[in-house]
C-alpha positions in Angstrom: 108.3 93.5 90.8 109.8 91.5 88.1 109.6 87.9 87.1 110.4 85.4 84.3 107.5 86.6 82.2 105.9 89.2 84.5 104.4 89.8 87.9 101.8 92.0 89.4 100.3 94.5 91.9 97.5 96.5 93.8 94.2 98.1 92.8 91.0 100.3 93.0 88.2 101.7 90.8 86.3 104.9 90.4 84.5 105.4 87.1 83.6 109.0 86.5 80.0 109.3 85.1 79.9 109.0 81.3 83.7 109.5 81.1 84.8 105.8 81.0 87.6 106.2 83.5 88.5 104.1 86.6 90.5 105.6 89.4 92.3 104.3 92.5 93.4 106.6 95.3 96.7 105.9 97.1 97.4 106.8 100.7 100.3 106.4 103.0 98.3 105.7 106.2 98.0 102.0 107.2 94.3 101.7 107.2 91.6 99.1 106.4 90.6 100.1 102.9 86.9 101.0 102.5 84.7 101.4 99.5 82.8 104.7 99.2 80.5 105.9 96.4 80.8 109.4 95.3 77.8 111.7 94.6 78.5 111.6 90.8 78.1 107.8 90.7 81.8 107.1 90.7 83.7 104.8 93.0 86.9 105.2 95.0 88.9 102.9 97.2 91.9 103.6 99.5 95.2 102.1 98.7 98.2 102.3 101.1 101.8 103.4 100.5 103.7 100.8 102.5 106.8 102.9 103.0 108.8 100.3 104.8 107.8 97.4 102.7 108.1 99.5 99.5 105.3 99.6 97.0 101.7 100.8 96.7 98.9 98.5 97.9 95.2 98.3 97.4 92.3 96.0 98.4 90.0 94.0 96.1 87.6 91.2 96.3 88.0 87.9 94.5 85.6 85.0 94.1 81.9 84.4 95.0 81.3 85.4 97.7 84.0 87.9 97.5 87.2 87.4 99.6 89.1 90.5 100.6 92.8 90.8 99.7 95.3 93.6 99.6 97.6 93.4 96.6 100.5 95.5 95.3 100.2 97.7 92.2 103.0 97.1 89.6 103.3 98.8 86.2 106.3 96.7 85.5 104.5 93.4 85.2 101.3 92.1 83.7 99.6 89.3 85.8 97.3 89.4 88.8 98.4 86.7 91.1 97.3 85.8 94.7 98.7 83.4 97.3 96.6 80.4 98.0 95.4 80.0 101.6 96.9 76.5 101.5 100.4 77.8 100.6 102.8 77.2 103.4 103.9 80.8 103.5 100.4 81.8 104.5 100.4 79.7 107.6 100.8 81.8 110.8 103.7 79.5 111.8 105.7 80.3 108.7 108.8 82.5 108.8 106.9 85.2 107.1 104.3 85.2 109.8 101.5 84.4 107.4 99.9 86.3 104.6 98.8 89.3 106.6 97.6 91.1 103.4 95.2 88.2 102.7 95.2 85.0 100.8 92.6 83.3 98.5 90.7 80.2 99.5 89.8 78.7 96.1 87.6 76.0 97.7 85.3 78.7 99.1 84.5 80.4 95.8 81.4 79.2 93.8 82.7 80.9 90.6 86.3 79.6 90.7 87.7 77.5 87.8 91.2 76.3 86.8 92.1 77.4 83.2 95.8 76.4 83.3 96.8 73.6 85.6 100.3 74.1 86.9 100.9 76.8 84.1 101.6 79.7 86.5 105.3 79.9 87.3 107.3 82.9 88.3 110.9 82.4 89.6 113.5 84.8 91.0 117.3 84.7 90.9 117.4 84.9 94.7 115.3 81.7 94.9 111.9 83.3 95.7 109.0 82.1 93.6 105.3 81.7 93.0 104.0 78.7 91.2 100.6 77.1 90.8 97.6 77.3 88.4 96.1 79.9 86.2 92.5 80.4 87.4 89.5 82.4 86.4 87.2 84.1 88.8 85.3 87.3 89.5 87.5 90.3 90.4 85.9 93.3 92.0 87.5 96.7 92.6 85.7 99.7 94.0 82.3 98.3 93.1 83.3 97.5 89.5 83.2 93.7 88.8 85.1 91.9 86.1 83.9 88.3 85.3 86.2 85.5 84.4 89.4 87.4 85.2 92.4 85.3 84.5 94.9 85.2 87.5 97.7 83.2 88.9 97.1 81.2 92.0 100.3 80.8 94.1 100.0 77.2 95.5 103.8 77.1 96.2 105.2 80.5 97.0 107.5 82.2 99.5 106.1 85.7 98.8 103.4 86.5 101.4 101.2 88.8 99.4 99.9 89.0 95.8 100.3 91.5 93.1 98.4 93.2 90.2 100.4 93.9 87.1 99.1 96.4 84.6 101.7 96.1 81.9 101.7 94.8 78.3 100.0 91.4 77.9 103.2 90.1 76.2 104.9 90.5 79.6 102.7 87.9 81.2 104.3 85.0 83.0 102.7 82.4 80.7 104.3 84.1 77.6 107.7 83.8 79.3 107.1 80.2 80.1 105.9 79.1 76.7 108.0 81.5 74.7 104.9 82.1 72.6 103.0 85.3 72.2 99.9 83.3 71.4 99.8 82.3 75.1 98.9 85.8 76.2 95.4 86.5 77.7 93.3 89.6 78.4 95.0 91.0 81.5 93.4 93.7 83.7 93.7 96.8 81.6 92.8 94.9 78.4 89.7 93.4 80.0 88.7 96.7 81.4 88.7 98.2 77.9 86.8 95.2 76.4 84.1 95.4 79.1 83.6 99.1 78.5 85.0 100.4 81.7 87.5 102.5 79.8 87.7 103.6 76.2 91.3 102.6 75.5 94.1 100.7 77.1 95.8 103.6 78.9 96.1 105.0 82.5 97.9 107.7 84.4 99.8 107.4 87.7 100.2 110.0 90.4 102.1 108.6 93.4 102.6 112.0 95.2 105.6 112.5 97.6 107.2 109.9 99.9 105.3 111.1 103.0 102.1 112.2 101.3 98.7 110.8 102.4 97.2 110.4 99.0 97.9 109.5 95.4 96.1 107.8 92.6 96.1 105.7 89.4 93.5 106.6 86.9 92.5 104.2 84.1 91.2 105.6 80.8 92.1 109.3 81.4 94.3 111.9 82.9 93.8 114.4 85.7 95.0 117.9 84.7 95.2 119.1 88.3 97.9 116.5 89.2 100.8 117.9 87.3 102.6 121.2 86.5 103.2 122.6 83.1 102.5 120.5 80.0 102.4 116.8 79.4 104.9 115.7 76.8 104.7 112.5 74.8 107.8 110.3 74.4 108.2 107.0 72.6 108.1 103.6 74.2 110.7 101.4 72.6 110.5 97.7 71.6 112.4 95.0 73.4 115.6 94.5 71.3 115.4 90.7 71.5 111.7 90.1 70.8 111.2 93.2 68.7 107.9 93.6 70.6 106.5 96.1 73.1 106.9 94.2 76.5 107.8 97.0 79.0 107.6 100.7 79.4 111.1 101.3 78.0 112.0 105.0 77.3 115.2 106.9 76.5 116.9 108.8 79.4 119.0 111.3 77.4 120.5 113.6 80.1 121.0 113.9 83.9 122.1 117.0 85.8 123.0 117.6 89.4 122.1 121.0 90.7 122.6 122.8 94.0 123.5 126.2 95.4 127.1 125.8 94.4 126.6 124.9 90.8 125.2 122.6 88.1 127.0 119.5 86.7 126.1 117.6 83.5 126.7 114.0 84.3 128.3 111.9 81.6 128.0 108.3 80.6 129.0 106.0 77.8 125.4 104.6 78.0 123.5 107.7 76.8 120.8 107.5 75.8 120.1 105.1 78.7 117.2 102.6 78.2 115.1 102.9 81.3 111.8 101.3 82.4 109.3 103.4 84.3 108.2 100.9 87.0 106.0 101.5 90.1 106.8 98.0 91.3 110.4 98.9 92.1 111.3 100.9 95.2 114.7 102.3 94.0 116.0 103.6 90.7 118.8 101.8 88.9 121.1 103.5 86.5 124.5 102.6 84.8 127.4 102.3 87.2 129.3 105.2 85.7 126.3 107.5 86.3 125.5 106.1 89.8 129.1 106.7 91.0 128.9 110.4 89.9 125.6 110.8 91.6 126.9 109.2 94.8 130.0 111.5 94.8 127.7 114.6 94.4 125.8 113.7 97.5 128.5 112.0 99.5 126.9 108.6 99.4 129.1 105.6 100.1 128.6 102.1 98.6 128.7 99.5 101.3 129.5 95.9 100.2 128.2 94.8 103.6 124.7 96.0 102.8 125.0 95.9 99.0 123.7 99.5 98.5 124.9 103.1 98.6 124.3 104.7 102.0 124.4 108.3 103.3 123.4 110.1 106.5 119.7 110.3 107.0 119.9 114.1 107.5 120.8 114.5 103.9 117.0 114.3 103.1 117.0 118.1 103.9 119.6 118.9 101.3 118.3 121.5 98.9 120.0 120.0 95.8 118.2 118.0 93.1 118.8 115.9 90.0 117.2 116.7 86.7 116.3 113.7 84.5 115.8 114.5 80.8 114.0 112.4 78.3 113.4 112.2 74.5 116.4 114.3 73.4 116.8 118.1 73.3 113.6 120.0 74.2 112.2 116.9 75.8 110.5 116.7 79.3 112.7 117.2 82.4 111.8 115.8 85.9 113.5 117.2 88.9 114.1 114.8 91.9 114.8 116.4 95.2 116.8 114.8 98.0 113.7 114.3 100.3 112.5 111.7 97.7 115.9 109.9 97.6 116.7 109.2 101.2 115.0 106.1 102.6 115.2 104.2 105.9 117.8 101.4 106.1 115.8 99.1 108.4 112.4 97.5 107.7 110.9 98.7 111.0 112.3 102.3 110.6 114.6 102.1 113.6 117.8 104.1 113.5 121.1 102.4 112.6 124.1 104.6 113.1 127.4 104.4 111.3 129.8 102.9 113.8 133.0 104.6 112.5 134.4 106.8 109.8 133.5 110.4 108.9 129.8 109.7 109.5 130.3 108.0 112.8 127.3 108.3 115.1 125.0 109.6 112.3 121.9 107.6 111.3 122.5 105.6 108.1 119.9 105.6 105.3 119.7 104.0 101.9 120.1 106.3 98.8 117.3 106.0 96.2 119.6 105.9 93.2 121.6 102.7 92.9 123.7 101.1 90.2 123.2 98.2 87.8 126.0 96.9 85.5 123.9 96.3 82.4 120.5 97.1 80.8 117.7 97.2 81.3 117.8 100.0 83.9 114.9 101.0 86.1 113.4 104.2 87.3 111.3 103.1 90.3 109.3 104.9 93.0 112.2 107.2 94.0 111.8 108.7 90.5 108.1 108.0 89.9 106.8 110.1 92.8 108.1 113.3 91.2 106.5 112.6 87.8 103.0 112.4 86.6 103.1 109.5 84.1 100.5 108.5 81.5 100.9 105.0 80.0 99.4 104.6 76.6 99.6 100.9 75.6 97.8 101.4 72.3 100.0 104.1 70.8 103.0 102.9 72.7 103.8 106.3 74.2 104.4 107.8 77.6 103.1 111.2 78.7 105.1 112.8 81.4 105.2 116.0 83.4 106.4 117.2 86.8 104.0 116.2 89.5 102.0 118.6 91.5 102.7 117.3 95.0 99.8 117.2 97.4 97.4 118.7 94.8 93.8 118.9 96.2 91.9 119.7 93.0 90.8 117.3 90.3 89.9 117.7 86.6 89.6 114.3 84.9 89.8 114.2 81.1 88.9 110.8 79.6 90.5 109.4 76.4 87.6 109.9 74.0 88.0 106.6 72.0 90.2 103.6 71.5 93.6 104.6 70.1 93.1 108.3 70.9 96.3 110.1 71.8 97.0 111.3 75.3 94.8 114.3 76.0 96.5 117.7 76.4 99.9 116.3 75.4 102.4 117.3 72.7 105.2 115.2 71.3 108.8 115.8 72.3 110.2 117.7 69.4 113.6 116.0 68.8 113.1 112.3 69.5 114.5 111.5 66.1 117.9 112.7 67.5 117.8 110.1 70.2 120.8 108.0 69.1 123.8 106.5 70.8 125.7 109.6 71.9 128.1 108.6 74.6 129.4 111.4 76.8 132.9 111.4 78.2 133.3 114.9 79.6 134.9 115.2 83.0 132.6 116.1 85.9 134.0 118.8 88.0 131.5 118.2 90.8 130.7 121.9 91.2 127.3 121.0 92.6 128.7 118.7 95.3 129.4 121.4 97.8 125.8 122.6 97.7 124.5 119.1 98.3 126.8 118.4 101.2 127.2 121.9 102.7 130.1 121.6 105.1 130.3 117.8 105.0 133.6 116.2 104.1 134.2 115.0 100.6 133.3 111.4 100.0 136.2 110.8 97.7 138.4 109.4 100.4 135.8 107.7 102.5 135.8 104.0 103.2 132.6 102.1 103.9 132.2 102.1 107.7 130.9 99.1 109.6 127.4 98.9 110.9 125.7 97.6 114.0 124.3 94.5 112.3 122.3 93.6 115.4 120.0 96.6 114.6 119.7 96.0 110.8 116.5 94.1 109.9 116.6 91.8 107.0 116.6 94.0 103.9 114.0 92.0 102.1 111.7 95.0 102.4 113.9 97.1 100.2 116.6 94.9 98.6 115.9 93.7 95.2 115.0 90.6 93.3 116.4 90.0 89.9 114.2 89.0 87.0 115.3 85.7 85.5 116.5 86.2 82.0 115.7 89.9 81.8 118.3 91.7 83.8 115.7 93.6 85.8 116.5 94.5 89.4 113.5 94.7 91.6 112.9 96.3 94.9 109.6 95.6 96.7 
């Protein structure tokens, strides 16, 4: 989720004995999260994959005595913020139906203090916002307690749940508001390192597949049982305007479409494409010239009525895949299959058929790769589920490998010290060759037939109308745009 300076998302802890790591487990089931202590003295907490809302959620406790809230995890932002119980959006009579994931009653906490009166301010292009105070209070996750955690308190907000951002401190909302790096504070991963919970400011993310029951985020280490092959390190790049590290910006250097009928190398004037790896975004956004090629490969149709590319839901069983390459020749490649790219159109999961056209009568779904007209582009959850990603905020590197879906084993390796490189990872060999190399080759769409089987070509299709009475408001999957940054956000 993106904001003027940042935003935030969900959480959990499990520190492995003497290893200085903190882990959160993610599950798809909609359950009441419970703390449970492992035999080795570590702690785990369930976090849910809200498939229809988009995003990954976890529960935590804030204040004294602790108040239970469920918040969204976001690698693309850097603040924790929570809606105040007094906010109008949290009233049961509000259009949102209240803050069903919880809200914070600051008057009921003995350890609450205001550290920045009216300084918290996050606004969105579509008009949504969260504004209020910066506060300090206790923050407990999985049995691990952080004292004097700085957070935003949404006194005036139309977003009915809070978030926990784990990005660079320079991406905090206060930095965007003041336009001063000196305004930054110790956010969650920084404070975890300073209080000795982890050795260095780094964590790894395993979201698992779209319908999986579990996944995890592991602070301070990696889990070698959660990926296939080898981890490869690629550079994180500085923001071109600030010349500072503010987001997890990496170089996408190739994209292939493959199916039983062939393999196509997709071209773009934008290569290498600057993309942010962002768990707070549901879809993935690439340059329009790439998106249009991808849509043609799978037969997706852009609908101006809905504002996204659509395709029949049955395409989730297509055997084709897209290969995303990073860091130049010899760099890591992540394959994304169609079952990770076909998402429900409605917020309640009900079917909405195409009313006419070549797909008439078939259930319509959203396609997980959408277009954006200018940088910065985003690889959200439709990409992230297929990758095991390690975020090293000290060395400014990403470690990445193909995920091992539904892995049951675990072998945690902690970072041994502050500034240590990602364990078991080697650097991409040709990153020095990552330069502006626009590709203008003609795509013959040889793979298209394998994706679509006996489906008609999409080249001549017109966007068909929909039964709007059955389409729920797409706020569950349509994006916000980050003011001043060009980031699309799906939540």
